[in-house]
C-alpha positions in Angstrom: -31.0 110.9 -5.8 -30.2 111.2 -2.1 -27.8 108.9 -0.4 -28.4 108.1 3.3 -25.6 106.6 5.4 -25.9 105.5 9.0 -23.1 104.8 11.5 -22.6 104.1 15.2 -24.2 100.8 15.8 -22.6 98.0 17.7 -22.7 95.7 20.7 -23.4 97.2 24.1 -24.3 95.9 27.6 -27.7 96.5 29.1 -27.8 99.9 30.7 -25.2 101.2 28.3 -25.3 104.0 25.7 -24.8 104.3 22.0 -25.0 107.2 19.5 -26.2 106.7 16.0 -25.5 109.1 13.2 -27.0 109.6 9.8 -26.0 111.9 7.0 -27.8 112.6 3.8 -26.0 113.7 0.6 -26.5 114.1 -3.1 -29.4 115.8 -4.6 -30.5 117.8 -1.6 -33.3 120.3 -2.1 -35.3 120.7 1.1 -35.2 118.0 3.8 -38.2 118.0 6.0 -38.7 115.3 8.6 -35.8 112.9 9.5 -36.2 109.9 11.7 -35.1 106.6 13.0 -36.9 103.3 12.6 -35.9 99.9 13.8 -36.7 96.3 12.9 -36.1 93.3 15.2 -36.0 89.8 13.9 -39.4 88.5 13.1 -41.0 91.9 13.8 -42.2 94.7 11.6 -40.3 97.9 11.2 -41.4 100.5 13.7 -40.9 104.2 14.2 -38.4 105.0 17.0 -38.2 108.8 16.8 -38.6 111.7 14.4 -37.6 115.3 14.2 -39.0 118.0 11.8 -36.9 120.7 10.2 -38.2 123.1 12.9 -37.1 120.8 15.7 -40.3 119.2 16.7 -39.7 115.7 18.0 -41.7 112.6 18.6 -40.8 109.3 20.2 -42.2 105.8 20.5 -43.5 105.1 24.0 -41.0 102.4 24.5 -38.0 104.8 24.2 -39.3 108.0 25.8 -37.0 109.3 28.4 -34.1 107.0 27.2 -33.5 108.1 23.6 -32.9 111.6 22.3 -33.1 112.6 18.6 -31.4 115.7 17.3 -30.3 117.1 13.9 -27.8 119.4 12.3 -29.6 121.1 9.3 -26.3 122.5 8.0 -24.9 119.0 7.7 -28.2 117.3 6.7 -27.6 115.0 9.6 -29.7 113.4 12.3 -28.5 111.7 15.5 -30.0 109.3 18.0 -28.5 109.2 21.5 -29.6 106.0 23.1 -29.2 105.5 26.9 -30.3 102.9 29.4 -30.4 100.4 26.6 -32.3 97.2 27.1 -32.1 93.8 25.3 -35.4 94.6 23.6 -33.8 97.5 21.9 -31.8 95.1 19.8 -32.6 95.6 16.2 -31.4 97.0 12.9 -31.8 100.8 13.0 -32.7 102.6 9.8 -32.4 106.3 9.1 -35.4 107.9 7.2 -35.2 111.1 5.3 -38.1 112.9 3.8 -37.5 115.6 1.2 -40.0 118.0 -0.2 -39.8 119.3 -3.8 -42.3 121.7 -5.4 -44.3 118.8 -6.9 -43.2 115.7 -5.1 -42.4 114.1 -1.7 -39.4 111.8 -1.7 -38.5 109.2 1.0 -35.1 107.8 1.4 -33.7 105.1 3.7 -30.3 104.1 4.9 -28.9 100.6 4.7 -29.4 100.1 8.4 -27.0 99.7 11.3 -27.1 96.8 13.8 -27.6 97.6 17.5 -27.2 94.6 19.9 -27.8 94.9 23.6 -26.5 91.9 25.4 -24.4 90.9 28.4 
């Protein structure tokens, strides 16, 4: 099993910044893509950003130019730097970890961290 733990959420004013962190531990074999999803009240969970083991990144249109995803492969960690935050960014943010084994693909989720953007 792989444990995924997020941190860094909180309350921030519109226009502010936050940095989310996520670390995977436990039965690590070969982590592939890592990413961040979010779910606002009454809405479906949506992809925010992802990064492959080779550093290729992708972003939701709603966060392009404002959010930056990065990772530290040595620490099995992924980060999300969020800037110019808007009230509509308010959601629970979940870290997603994909691990490849020779005969399987494993997907792990963190417990979520709340981000609230409000004045």
